[in-house]
C-alpha positions as CSV (number, residue, x, y, z in Angstrom):
1,M,-40.9,11.6,10.9
2,T,-41.1,12.3,7.2
3,A,-38.2,14.7,7.4
4,M,-36.1,12.1,9.2
5,R,-36.9,9.5,6.5
6,G,-36.0,12.0,3.8
7,L,-32.7,12.7,5.6
8,L,-31.9,9.0,6.0
9,L,-32.8,8.4,2.3
10,G,-30.5,11.3,1.3
11,V,-27.6,10.0,3.4
12,A,-28.1,6.4,2.0
13,L,-28.3,7.6,-1.6
14,T,-25.2,9.8,-1.2
15,T,-23.2,6.9,0.4
16,F,-24.5,4.5,-2.4
17,L,-23.4,6.9,-5.2
18,S,-20.0,7.6,-3.6
19,V,-19.3,3.9,-3.5
20,C,-20.7,3.3,-7.0
21,F,-18.7,6.1,-8.6
22,A,-15.5,5.8,-6.5
23,S,-12.5,4.9,-8.5
24,D,-11.7,1.2,-8.6
25,Y,-8.3,1.9,-7.2
26,E,-9.4,4.1,-4.3
27,M,-9.5,1.1,-1.9
28,F,-5.7,0.7,-2.4
29,V,-4.8,4.3,-1.3
30,G,-2.7,4.3,1.9
31,D,0.7,3.7,3.3
32,Y,2.0,0.1,4.0
33,T,5.1,-1.4,5.5
34,G,6.4,-4.9,5.9
35,M,9.2,-7.3,4.8
36,F,9.7,-9.2,1.6
37,I,10.9,-12.8,2.3
38,P,12.4,-14.9,-0.6
39,V,10.1,-17.8,-1.4
40,D,13.3,-20.0,-1.5
41,R,15.0,-18.7,1.7
42,E,18.3,-20.2,0.4
43,K,18.4,-17.8,-2.6
44,G,18.2,-14.4,-1.1
45,Q,17.9,-11.9,1.7
46,V,15.0,-10.3,3.4
47,Y,13.9,-6.8,2.3
48,D,12.3,-4.1,4.4
49,L,9.6,-2.6,2.2
50,S,7.3,0.5,2.3
51,V,4.7,1.3,-0.2
52,S,2.6,4.5,-0.6
53,I,-0.3,4.7,-2.9
54,R,-2.0,8.1,-3.5
55,E,-4.7,9.4,-5.8
56,I,-3.7,11.9,-8.4
57,N,-5.7,13.5,-11.2
58,D,-7.1,10.7,-13.4
59,G,-5.1,8.0,-11.7
60,L,-2.7,7.1,-8.9
61,N,0.9,7.3,-7.8
62,I,2.6,4.3,-6.4
63,S,5.9,4.9,-4.5
64,W,7.9,2.1,-2.9
65,E,11.2,1.7,-1.2
66,S,13.0,-1.6,-0.5
67,T,16.0,-1.7,2.0
68,T,18.5,-4.5,2.3
69,F,21.6,-5.1,4.4
70,D,24.2,-6.0,1.9
71,D,28.0,-6.4,2.5
72,G,27.7,-4.6,5.8
73,K,25.8,-1.6,4.3
74,L,22.2,-0.6,4.1
75,K,21.1,-0.3,0.5
76,A,17.8,1.5,-0.3
77,T,16.1,1.4,-3.7
78,T,13.2,3.8,-4.3
79,Y,10.7,4.0,-7.2
80,S,7.8,6.4,-7.8
81,I,5.4,6.0,-10.8
82,D,2.3,7.9,-11.7
83,F,-0.3,5.7,-13.4
84,L,-3.1,7.3,-15.5
85,E,-6.5,5.9,-16.5
86,T,-6.9,4.6,-20.0
87,E,-9.9,4.0,-22.3
88,R,-9.8,0.4,-21.0
89,K,-11.4,-0.2,-17.6
90,N,-9.1,-1.0,-14.8
91,I,-5.9,-0.7,-16.9
92,L,-3.6,2.2,-16.1
93,T,-0.6,3.4,-18.1
94,A,2.6,4.7,-16.6
95,A,3.0,8.5,-17.0
96,E,6.7,8.9,-16.3
97,K,7.7,11.0,-19.3
98,K,6.5,14.3,-20.7
99,N,6.0,14.8,-24.4
100,L,6.5,18.1,-26.4
101,F,2.9,19.1,-25.8
102,G,2.9,18.6,-22.0
103,G,1.2,15.2,-22.1
104,R,2.5,12.4,-20.1
105,G,3.2,8.8,-21.1
106,P,5.3,5.7,-20.6
107,L,9.0,5.4,-21.0
108,D,10.5,3.8,-24.2
109,P,11.5,0.2,-23.6
110,I,13.4,-0.2,-26.9
111,N,15.8,2.5,-25.6
112,G,16.5,0.5,-22.4
113,E,13.8,2.3,-20.3
114,P,11.3,0.2,-18.3
115,Y,7.8,0.1,-19.7
116,A,5.2,0.0,-16.9
117,W,1.4,-0.4,-16.6
118,A,-1.0,-1.5,-13.9
119,R,-4.3,-3.3,-13.8
120,I,-6.9,-4.0,-11.2
121,T,-8.7,-7.3,-10.9
122,D,-11.1,-7.7,-8.0
123,R,-9.1,-6.7,-4.9
124,T,-5.6,-7.0,-6.5
125,L,-3.6,-4.2,-7.9
126,I,-0.9,-5.5,-10.3
127,V,2.0,-3.5,-11.5
128,Y,4.0,-4.8,-14.5
129,M,7.4,-3.5,-15.5
130,M,9.1,-4.8,-18.7
131,L,12.7,-4.1,-19.8
132,I,14.3,-5.0,-23.0
133,A,18.0,-6.1,-22.5
134,D,20.9,-5.0,-24.6
135,D,21.0,-8.5,-26.2
136,G,17.3,-8.2,-27.2
137,G,16.0,-10.5,-24.4
138,Y,13.5,-9.3,-21.9
139,E,12.7,-9.1,-18.2
140,V,9.3,-8.7,-16.7
141,Q,8.7,-7.8,-13.0
142,T,5.2,-8.1,-11.5
143,Y,4.0,-6.7,-8.2
144,N,0.7,-8.3,-7.1
145,R,-0.8,-6.4,-4.2
146,T,-4.0,-8.1,-2.9
147,L,-6.1,-6.4,-0.2
148,K,-7.0,-8.5,2.8
149,D,-10.3,-7.8,4.7
150,N,-8.4,-5.8,7.4
151,G,-6.9,-3.5,4.8
152,D,-3.4,-5.0,4.8
153,F,-1.7,-6.2,1.5
154,I,-0.6,-9.7,0.6
155,T,2.2,-8.8,-1.8
156,Q,4.0,-11.1,-4.3
157,Y,6.9,-9.9,-6.4
158,S,8.1,-12.0,-9.3
159,R,10.9,-11.4,-11.8
160,F,11.2,-13.3,-15.1
161,R,14.0,-13.2,-17.6
162,N,13.3,-14.5,-21.0
163,G,10.4,-16.5,-19.6
164,Q,12.3,-18.1,-16.7
165,V,11.7,-17.3,-13.0
166,V,14.6,-15.4,-11.5
167,R,13.1,-14.4,-8.2
168,T,9.9,-14.6,-6.2
169,L,9.3,-12.8,-2.9
170,K,6.2,-12.7,-0.7
171,A,5.2,-10.3,2.1
172,T,2.3,-9.1,4.1
173,L,2.4,-5.3,4.3
174,N,0.5,-3.7,7.1
175,R,-1.6,-0.6,6.4
176,Q,-0.2,2.4,8.3
177,S,-2.9,4.9,7.2
178,A,-6.5,4.7,6.2
179,T,-7.9,5.6,2.8
180,R,-10.0,8.7,2.4
181,M,-13.1,6.5,2.0
182,E,-12.5,4.8,5.3
183,K,-11.9,8.1,7.1
184,N,-15.3,9.3,5.9
185,K,-17.2,6.3,7.4
């Protein structure tokens, strides 16, 4: 009986420690699919969307593809960005560009490249992308991905240009694969 208690205590402690020391973003890891629907249905078309979130060393990779049917043709747009941990808890920096020393960091927005970062707040993973236009104005895109209890995402995309809302889309993305943490349960 004492050996059984020791075994149960060991299993409970291991589970507790793995949950306590798991990355805050591990819960988001998985593959998701769904459709973005414009908030104002008069202003746009529906987008098929797939999102893949994977752990990498010291961070995560977010890859996504949106597909529309435009002028009789399918149009797919694909993005993939590595985000690395920073000194600030739950804030990740984009690591899209290698420097001379092999380190990785964000792109340069002053040269027309998008600057991206991510943050985690509770059960929401938010990706920000900022662009500086040729005329010096700016555009900010946000992707809010909030986990539901069943593991699916409620996703909201917003695009602002010089502080004005240009577009807002919402979707529920269904989880297609489980996270490593769920597989070990």
